[in-house]
C-alpha positions in Angstrom: 150.2 7.3 81.8 148.0 4.6 83.5 150.1 4.5 86.7 147.5 3.9 89.4 149.5 3.4 92.6 153.2 3.1 93.5 153.7 0.6 96.2 157.5 0.6 96.1 159.5 0.1 99.3 163.2 -0.2 100.2 163.4 -3.7 98.7 161.5 -3.4 95.4 159.9 -1.2 92.8 156.3 -2.2 92.7 154.0 -0.4 90.3 150.3 -0.9 89.8 148.8 0.3 86.5 145.2 0.5 85.4 144.0 -0.1 81.8 143.0 3.0 79.9 141.1 2.4 76.7 143.1 5.3 75.1 146.4 3.7 76.1 148.5 2.4 73.2 149.2 -1.3 73.7 150.7 -2.2 70.4 152.0 -5.9 70.6 154.4 -5.2 67.7 156.1 -2.6 69.9 155.7 -4.1 73.4 155.7 -7.9 73.0 159.0 -9.8 72.8 159.3 -11.8 69.6 160.1 -14.9 71.6 156.5 -14.7 73.0 154.5 -14.2 69.8 153.7 -17.9 69.5 152.9 -18.2 73.2 150.1 -15.5 73.1 148.6 -16.1 69.7 145.5 -17.7 71.1 145.1 -15.4 74.2 141.8 -13.9 75.0 141.9 -10.1 74.2 141.6 -9.2 77.9 144.4 -11.5 78.9 146.6 -10.1 76.1 145.9 -6.5 77.4 147.0 -7.6 80.8 150.2 -9.0 79.4 150.9 -5.9 77.3 150.2 -3.6 80.3 152.9 -5.4 82.2 155.3 -4.8 79.3 154.4 -1.1 79.4 155.3 -1.0 83.1 158.6 -2.7 82.3 159.4 -0.3 79.5 158.9 2.7 81.9 161.6 1.3 84.2 163.9 -1.0 82.2 163.4 -0.2 78.5 166.1 -2.5 77.3 164.9 -5.6 79.2 162.6 -8.4 78.1 160.2 -10.7 80.0 160.8 -14.3 79.0 159.5 -17.6 80.5 160.9 -20.7 82.0 157.8 -22.9 81.7 155.2 -20.6 83.3 157.7 -18.6 85.4 158.6 -15.2 84.0 162.1 -13.8 84.2 164.0 -10.8 83.0 166.5 -10.9 80.2 169.2 -9.8 81.0 168.6 -11.5 84.3 170.1 -8.8 86.6 166.8 -8.3 88.6 164.1 -10.5 90.0 160.5 -9.9 88.9 157.0 -10.8 89.9 153.9 -10.2 87.8 150.2 -10.1 88.6 147.0 -8.9 87.0 143.3 -8.8 87.4 141.8 -6.8 84.7 141.7 -3.8 84.5 144.8 -3.8 86.8 148.3 -5.2 86.3 151.3 -4.9 88.5 155.0 -5.6 88.2 157.6 -5.9 91.0 161.3 -5.5 90.2 164.0 -6.3 92.9 167.5 -7.4 93.4 166.1 -10.1 95.6 163.2 -12.6 95.2 159.8 -10.9 95.4 156.2 -12.2 95.0 153.1 -10.1 94.4 149.5 -10.9 93.8 146.2 -9.0 93.1 142.9 -10.4 94.1 139.3 -8.9 94.0 137.2 -9.4 97.1 134.5 -11.9 96.2 132.3 -13.9 98.6 132.6 -17.0 96.4 136.0 -17.6 98.0 134.1 -18.9 101.0 133.1 -22.0 99.0 136.8 -23.0 98.4 138.2 -22.1 101.8 138.7 -25.8 102.6 141.2 -26.1 99.7 143.7 -23.6 101.0 143.0 -22.7 104.7 144.7 -24.3 107.7 142.7 -24.8 110.9 145.1 -22.5 112.6 144.5 -19.8 110.1 140.7 -20.1 110.5 141.2 -19.3 114.2 142.1 -15.7 113.7 139.5 -14.8 111.0 136.9 -12.3 112.2 133.5 -13.8 111.2 132.1 -10.5 109.9 135.1 -10.0 107.7 135.4 -13.6 106.4 135.6 -12.7 102.7 138.3 -10.1 103.3 140.5 -12.4 105.4 140.1 -15.4 103.1 141.0 -13.3 100.1 144.1 -11.9 101.7 145.2 -15.3 103.0 144.7 -16.8 99.5 146.6 -13.9 97.9 149.5 -14.1 100.4 149.9 -17.8 99.6 149.9 -17.0 95.9 152.6 -14.4 96.4 154.6 -16.9 98.5 154.2 -19.5 95.8 155.8 -17.2 93.2 159.0 -17.0 95.2 159.1 -20.5 96.8 157.3 -23.2 94.9 157.2 -26.8 94.1 155.0 -28.9 91.9 154.4 -31.2 94.9 153.3 -28.5 97.3 149.7 -27.4 98.1 148.6 -23.9 99.3 146.9 -25.6 102.3 149.6 -28.0 103.5 152.8 -26.1 102.7 152.1 -22.4 102.9 151.1 -20.8 106.3 150.0 -17.3 107.2 150.5 -16.4 110.8 147.8 -14.4 112.6 147.3 -10.8 111.5 144.7 -8.0 111.6 143.2 -6.3 108.6 143.5 -3.1 110.5 147.3 -3.3 110.3 148.2 -5.6 107.5 152.0 -5.1 107.6 154.9 -7.3 108.7 152.8 -10.3 108.3 154.8 -13.5 109.0 154.4 -16.3 106.5 156.0 -19.7 106.3 156.8 -22.2 103.6 157.5 -25.7 104.9 157.6 -29.4 104.3 159.6 -32.3 105.9 162.9 -30.6 105.1 162.2 -26.9 104.6 160.9 -24.2 106.9 161.4 -20.7 105.6 159.9 -17.5 107.1 159.0 -14.4 105.1 157.6 -11.0 105.8 154.6 -9.7 103.8 152.3 -6.7 103.6 148.9 -6.1 102.1 147.7 -2.9 100.3 144.0 -2.2 99.6 142.5 -0.3 96.7 138.9 -0.2 95.6 137.5 -3.8 95.8 141.0 -5.3 95.5 144.0 -6.3 97.6 147.6 -6.5 96.6 149.9 -8.7 98.6 153.7 -8.3 98.6 156.2 -10.8 99.9 159.8 -9.5 99.7 
């Protein structure tokens, strides 16, 4: 089995799997017929990520399917909430009775070039200069996880998603906020590190 890490907590089952070239990822077995047309032009790597998520699901809820409302995935039957993320060779699935958002990101210095697109001035204030890439990656990932559970086509990661000060030395119980003129909702998040990646969890 390609199970890499189990990040489950009291709120959600969260499983991280790593692609194994010997793993059987047969789309005829794993892929829902409703999604055949959707994936017909997928790059082979993207298809492997999608099938790996299905493999995780089959290990937990073998009778369920992952379908889509636009780009948003949901379970059928809809008795659990899910969140999906992947960055090859990794893929992760979260399953919960409540809304949950997860995101995987690799640490890459190139993120410094786009910090102006997603970073609040307040968030820049608690970044340790010698760990800038790590902080920026985690903040970006936290906002991606938030977006998966609380999103709008009119919102931006910079203006409407806020990450309160935290330390990479203790990346738990991180307070995040989604807000606009009428909404201000607080969430708790945590970050897990593995290899050159981080996994953020908002639940």
